[in-house]
C-alpha positions as CSV (number, residue, x, y, z in Angstrom):
1,M,0.0,0.0,0.2
2,K,0.9,3.5,-0.7
3,Y,0.8,6.2,2.3
4,Y,0.9,9.8,2.3
5,I,1.7,11.1,5.9
6,I,1.7,14.9,6.9
7,A,3.3,16.1,10.0
8,G,4.0,20.0,10.7
9,E,5.8,20.3,13.9
10,A,8.3,18.4,16.1
11,S,5.9,16.2,18.1
12,G,4.1,15.3,14.8
13,D,7.4,14.0,13.5
14,L,8.3,11.8,16.7
15,H,4.6,10.3,16.4
16,G,4.8,10.1,12.9
17,S,8.2,8.1,12.8
18,N,6.7,5.7,15.3
19,L,3.5,5.5,13.3
20,I,5.7,4.9,10.1
21,K,7.8,2.0,11.9
22,E,4.7,0.4,13.0
23,I,2.9,0.3,9.6
24,K,6.0,-0.9,8.1
25,K,5.8,-4.1,10.5
26,Q,2.2,-4.6,9.6
27,D,2.5,-4.0,5.8
28,S,5.9,-5.2,4.5
29,A,5.1,-3.6,1.1
30,A,4.4,-0.3,2.3
31,V,5.8,2.9,0.5
32,I,5.6,5.9,2.5
33,R,5.8,9.6,1.5
34,C,5.9,12.4,4.1
35,W,5.8,15.9,5.2
36,G,7.7,16.0,8.7
37,G,11.2,15.9,10.0
38,D,14.4,14.1,10.6
39,K,12.9,11.3,12.5
40,M,10.1,10.4,9.9
41,Q,12.9,10.2,7.2
42,A,14.9,7.8,9.4
43,A,12.0,5.8,10.0
44,G,11.6,5.0,6.4
45,G,9.4,7.7,5.1
46,E,10.5,9.5,1.9
47,L,10.5,13.2,3.0
48,V,8.9,16.1,0.9
49,K,9.3,18.9,3.1
50,H,10.7,19.7,6.4
51,Y,8.6,21.0,9.4
52,R,10.8,23.8,10.0
53,D,9.6,25.3,6.9
54,L,6.0,25.0,7.8
55,A,5.7,25.8,11.5
56,F,4.2,29.1,12.2
57,M,2.7,30.0,15.6
58,G,0.0,32.3,16.6
59,F,-2.7,34.3,15.0
60,A,-0.4,37.1,14.1
61,E,2.6,35.0,12.6
62,V,0.2,33.1,10.6
63,L,-1.2,36.3,9.0
64,M,2.4,37.3,8.6
65,N,3.5,34.1,6.5
66,I,0.1,33.6,4.5
67,R,1.4,33.5,1.2
68,T,4.2,31.0,2.3
69,I,1.2,28.6,3.6
70,F,-0.7,29.0,0.6
71,R,2.4,27.9,-1.4
72,N,2.9,25.0,0.7
73,L,-0.8,24.1,0.2
74,R,-0.7,24.2,-3.6
75,F,2.6,22.1,-3.7
76,C,1.0,19.5,-1.1
77,K,-2.1,19.1,-3.3
78,E,0.0,18.5,-6.7
79,D,2.3,16.2,-4.6
80,I,-0.8,14.0,-3.5
81,L,-2.3,13.9,-6.8
82,Q,0.7,12.7,-8.6
83,F,1.6,10.1,-5.8
84,K,-2.1,8.8,-5.6
85,P,-1.7,7.2,-2.3
86,D,-4.1,4.5,-0.8
87,A,-4.3,6.2,2.6
88,L,-3.6,10.0,3.3
89,I,-2.8,10.0,7.1
90,L,-2.8,13.6,8.5
91,V,-0.9,13.9,11.9
92,D,-2.4,16.8,14.0
93,Y,-1.2,20.2,12.4
94,P,-5.0,21.1,11.6
95,G,-4.5,24.5,10.4
96,F,-2.9,23.1,7.5
97,N,-4.1,19.3,7.5
98,L,-8.0,20.3,7.7
99,R,-7.6,22.2,4.5
100,I,-6.0,19.2,2.9
101,A,-8.7,16.8,4.0
102,K,-11.4,19.1,2.9
103,W,-9.9,19.3,-0.4
104,A,-8.9,15.6,-0.9
105,K,-12.3,14.4,-0.3
106,Q,-13.5,16.3,-3.2
107,Q,-10.9,14.2,-5.4
108,P,-12.4,11.4,-7.1
109,L,-9.7,9.2,-5.5
110,F,-11.1,9.9,-2.2
111,A,-14.7,10.7,-3.0
112,D,-15.2,7.2,-4.3
113,K,-13.7,5.7,-1.3
114,V,-10.7,4.3,-3.5
115,S,-8.5,5.9,-1.0
116,K,-9.1,6.8,2.8
117,I,-8.5,10.0,4.7
118,I,-7.4,9.3,8.3
119,Y,-6.5,11.8,10.7
120,Y,-4.3,10.7,13.8
121,I,-4.1,13.1,16.8
122,S,-7.4,15.1,16.7
123,P,-7.4,18.8,16.4
124,Q,-8.4,20.2,19.7
125,V,-11.7,21.2,18.5
126,W,-13.0,20.8,22.1
127,A,-11.0,23.8,22.9
128,W,-11.7,26.5,20.1
129,K,-13.2,26.4,16.6
130,E,-15.6,23.5,17.6
131,G,-17.5,24.6,14.3
132,R,-15.0,22.8,12.3
133,V,-16.2,19.0,13.4
134,K,-19.1,19.1,10.8
135,M,-16.6,19.4,7.9
136,M,-14.2,16.9,10.0
137,K,-17.2,14.2,10.0
138,E,-17.7,14.5,6.4
139,C,-14.0,14.4,5.1
140,I,-12.2,12.0,7.6
141,D,-13.1,8.5,7.0
142,K,-11.2,7.4,10.2
143,M,-10.4,9.5,13.3
144,L,-7.7,8.1,15.8
145,V,-7.6,10.1,19.0
146,I,-4.9,9.9,21.8
147,L,-6.7,11.8,24.7
148,P,-9.4,9.6,26.7
149,F,-11.9,12.3,27.1
150,E,-11.9,12.9,23.0
151,K,-13.8,9.7,22.4
152,D,-17.0,10.7,24.5
153,Y,-16.6,14.1,23.2
154,Y,-17.2,13.3,19.7
155,K,-19.9,10.5,20.3
156,N,-21.9,12.4,23.0
157,K,-21.8,16.1,21.4
158,W,-21.5,15.0,17.5
159,N,-22.7,11.4,17.3
160,W,-19.1,10.4,15.6
161,E,-17.5,7.3,16.3
162,V,-13.8,7.6,16.5
163,E,-11.2,5.5,17.8
164,Y,-9.0,6.0,20.8
165,V,-5.8,4.2,20.8
166,G,-4.0,5.9,23.7
167,H,-1.0,8.1,23.7
168,P,1.8,7.3,21.9
169,L,4.0,9.4,24.2
170,V,4.0,6.6,27.0
171,E,5.8,3.9,25.1
172,V,8.2,6.7,23.8
173,V,9.2,7.9,27.4
174,E,9.2,4.2,28.8
175,S,11.7,3.4,26.3
176,V,14.0,6.4,27.3
177,V,13.5,5.5,30.9
178,N,14.2,1.8,30.7
179,S,17.2,2.5,28.6
180,Q,18.3,5.3,31.0
181,G,18.9,7.7,27.9
182,S,22.6,8.4,27.1
183,A,23.0,11.5,30.0
184,A,26.3,9.7,31.0
185,I,28.1,10.9,27.9
186,D,26.9,14.6,28.3
187,P,29.3,16.5,30.5
188,I,26.9,19.2,31.0
189,L,24.2,16.1,32.2
190,S,26.4,13.8,33.9
191,N,28.0,16.5,36.4
192,S,24.8,18.1,37.5
193,N,25.2,16.6,40.8
194,N,21.6,16.3,41.0
195,K,21.0,19.9,41.0
196,L,19.8,20.7,37.7
197,I,16.6,22.7,36.2
198,A,15.1,21.9,32.7
199,L,14.1,24.9,30.7
200,L,11.8,24.0,27.7
201,P,10.6,27.3,26.0
202,G,9.3,26.0,22.8
203,S,10.4,24.9,19.6
204,R,9.8,28.1,17.4
205,K,11.9,31.0,17.4
206,Q,9.1,33.5,18.0
207,E,8.0,31.9,21.3
208,I,11.4,31.1,22.6
209,R,12.2,34.7,22.1
210,I,9.4,35.7,24.3
211,K,9.5,33.2,26.9
212,L,13.1,32.0,27.5
213,P,14.2,35.5,28.8
214,V,11.9,35.3,31.7
215,M,12.9,31.6,32.4
216,L,16.5,33.0,32.4
217,E,15.7,35.5,34.8
218,V,14.8,32.8,37.3
219,S,18.2,31.2,37.2
220,K,19.5,34.3,39.0
221,S,17.5,33.4,42.4
222,F,19.3,29.8,42.3
223,P,22.9,30.2,42.1
224,D,23.4,26.5,43.2
225,F,21.6,25.2,40.4
226,Q,22.5,24.5,36.9
227,F,19.9,25.4,34.3
228,V,19.8,23.8,31.0
229,V,17.8,24.8,28.0
230,A,16.7,22.2,25.6
231,K,17.6,23.4,22.3
232,A,15.1,23.3,19.7
233,P,15.9,21.3,16.5
234,G,16.8,23.4,13.6
235,V,17.6,26.4,15.6
236,E,20.9,27.6,15.2
237,D,23.6,27.7,18.4
238,S,24.3,31.6,18.0
239,F,20.5,32.1,18.6
240,Y,20.8,30.8,22.1
241,D,24.2,32.0,22.7
242,E,23.2,35.6,22.5
243,M,20.5,35.4,25.3
244,L,22.8,33.0,27.6
245,K,25.9,35.0,27.6
246,I,25.3,36.7,30.6
247,F,23.9,34.2,32.7
248,S,26.6,32.1,34.3
249,N,24.5,29.1,35.4
250,V,22.8,28.5,32.2
251,S,23.9,26.3,29.2
252,Y,22.2,24.3,26.8
253,V,21.9,20.8,25.0
254,S,20.8,20.0,21.6
255,G,18.8,16.7,20.7
256,K,18.9,15.7,24.5
257,T,15.5,16.9,25.7
258,Y,14.6,13.3,27.1
259,D,17.9,12.9,28.6
260,L,17.5,16.4,30.5
261,L,14.2,15.3,32.1
262,L,15.7,12.2,32.9
263,T,18.3,14.2,35.1
264,S,16.4,17.2,36.2
265,K,14.9,18.0,39.7
266,A,12.3,20.5,38.4
267,A,11.3,22.3,35.0
268,L,9.8,25.3,33.5
269,V,8.1,24.2,30.6
270,T,6.3,26.1,27.8
271,S,2.6,24.9,27.1
272,G,2.0,22.0,24.8
273,T,3.2,18.4,24.1
274,A,6.2,19.2,26.6
275,T,4.2,19.4,29.4
276,L,3.0,15.9,29.0
277,E,6.5,14.6,28.2
278,T,7.9,16.2,31.4
279,A,5.0,14.7,33.6
280,L,5.6,11.3,32.2
281,F,9.5,11.7,33.3
282,G,7.9,12.4,36.7
283,V,9.6,15.9,36.8
284,P,7.9,18.6,38.9
285,E,7.0,21.4,36.4
286,A,5.6,24.6,36.1
287,V,3.6,25.4,33.1
288,C,4.3,28.8,31.3
289,Y,2.5,30.5,28.0
290,K,3.4,34.2,27.1
291,G,2.4,35.0,23.2
292,S,2.4,38.0,21.3
293,W,-0.1,40.9,22.7
294,L,-2.4,40.4,19.4
295,S,-2.2,36.4,19.5
296,Y,-3.0,36.5,23.2
297,Q,-6.0,39.0,22.8
298,I,-7.5,36.9,20.2
299,G,-6.8,33.6,21.8
300,K,-8.2,34.6,25.3
301,R,-11.6,35.3,23.7
302,V,-11.9,31.8,21.4
303,V,-10.2,29.2,23.7
304,K,-12.6,27.5,25.6
305,V,-10.8,25.2,28.2
306,K,-10.1,25.4,31.8
307,Y,-6.7,24.7,31.5
308,I,-3.7,25.0,29.0
309,S,-1.3,22.1,30.3
310,L,-2.5,18.6,28.7
311,V,-1.5,17.4,32.1
312,N,-4.6,19.3,33.8
313,L,-6.7,18.7,31.1
314,I,-6.5,15.0,30.9
315,M,-7.0,15.0,34.8
316,D,-9.4,17.5,34.8
317,K,-7.9,19.4,37.7
318,L,-5.0,21.6,38.6
319,V,-2.2,19.1,38.9
320,V,0.6,21.5,38.0
321,K,0.4,25.2,38.2
322,E,-0.1,27.4,35.0
323,F,1.1,30.9,34.5
324,I,-0.1,32.5,31.5
325,Q,0.7,35.7,29.9
326,H,1.1,38.6,32.5
327,D,1.4,36.0,35.5
328,M,4.3,34.4,33.7
329,N,6.9,36.5,34.9
330,A,10.2,35.9,37.0
331,E,8.9,36.6,40.4
332,N,5.9,34.2,40.2
333,L,8.0,31.5,38.5
334,T,11.0,31.9,41.1
335,R,8.4,31.7,44.0
336,E,6.9,28.4,42.5
337,L,10.4,26.8,41.4
338,N,11.2,27.1,45.1
339,E,7.9,25.2,45.9
340,L,8.7,22.4,43.6
341,L,12.3,22.1,44.9
342,H,11.6,22.2,48.7
343,N,7.7,21.6,49.3
344,S,7.4,18.0,50.1
345,E,3.8,17.9,50.4
346,R,3.4,19.5,47.2
347,L,5.7,17.3,45.6
348,D,3.6,14.1,46.9
349,Q,0.5,15.6,45.3
350,I,2.2,16.1,41.9
351,K,3.7,12.6,42.2
352,K,0.1,11.1,42.7
353,G,-1.1,13.1,39.8
354,Y,1.1,11.8,37.4
355,T,0.9,8.1,38.5
356,S,-2.9,8.5,37.6
357,L,-2.1,10.3,34.6
358,K,0.0,7.5,33.3
359,K,-2.3,4.8,34.0
360,I,-4.9,6.7,32.1
361,L,-2.9,7.1,29.0
362,S,-1.6,3.4,29.2
363,E,-4.8,1.6,29.2
364,K,-4.8,0.7,25.4
365,G,-1.3,-0.3,25.2
366,N,1.0,0.6,22.3
367,A,-0.7,3.7,20.8
368,S,1.5,3.8,17.6
369,A,0.9,-0.2,17.1
370,K,-2.7,0.1,17.6
371,A,-3.3,3.3,15.2
372,A,-1.0,1.3,12.5
373,A,-3.4,-1.7,12.9
374,S,-6.4,0.2,12.5
375,I,-4.9,1.9,9.5
376,V,-4.0,-1.2,7.9
377,K,-7.5,-2.9,8.9
378,L,-9.1,0.0,7.2
379,L,-7.4,-0.1,3.9
380,S,-7.9,-4.0,3.7
381,K,-11.6,-3.7,3.7
């Protein structure tokens, strides 16, 4: 079978790569063409375009790059028609992928059910732009969701049967923990003396520019700790060097985010998938969000969730504290980090929350294998 997979950011590249590996196990003749990153390419996908050329975050940023986005859409459509896949698999990245899904459903190949449209990792329509669900239901042949509450959301509110496969991060993190990573070979991580704080400011330059300076200010209040920034893939060293040069107890690592979390006492983490990764590693965290003024003003009027952290959303309670926009300042983060390092009662509460979270996300077994099996079964009908 021929598979065309589209992922548009680092987390999609990770989950897409594991999906490719599992598809190849279940379909030895699989031919895979993809948009994604280095991990998907290494897993055996023929890489068409790298996600670093696609990633635009926030309302204002998208408007500034609208011409590039439409150029990418046109190219993607032409490439799909030329490849003629049996399955079009869309991994998260809704701003781009939902447009592709709607377009694809109008093409004879997909409209006549010759080829299937599968969405893996649902857009967060339960948070905002809920009106998109009607179109999604019409265009998507199979929706595979990774958050437990999404199955009931789609069934109860939209009468749409979707499949919950579990969260793919569980097996990813377990694999790293069981192998104990490669922290010992990195001098920054191996010499931390158990006094290391992880800083995860995001994967895109525009968000790093806003969040990282605030996180760096916090390091001044903890001179006995080593703060380490998880460098984003594709972002040059000089970008970080300029910001870090005046902070004596701050350094960065590249391509070692999981090794960093394995050795950290606590973490300051930007909202998104990284909050869930940090929790699955068992690291106490403070969740941070700060955007451009315009993006924040628009976002707070349209987003309809109680929490911004996936940890809190899945648990439906405040397991880890969130610091949003004006509340994300050095004073608040310093106070919270002190709690995470020294308040044993608070740490016990977080640990219990993390244990329950992992249990919920693990109940379906290997998510990537389950998703691949569902896709291969759908194509065999």
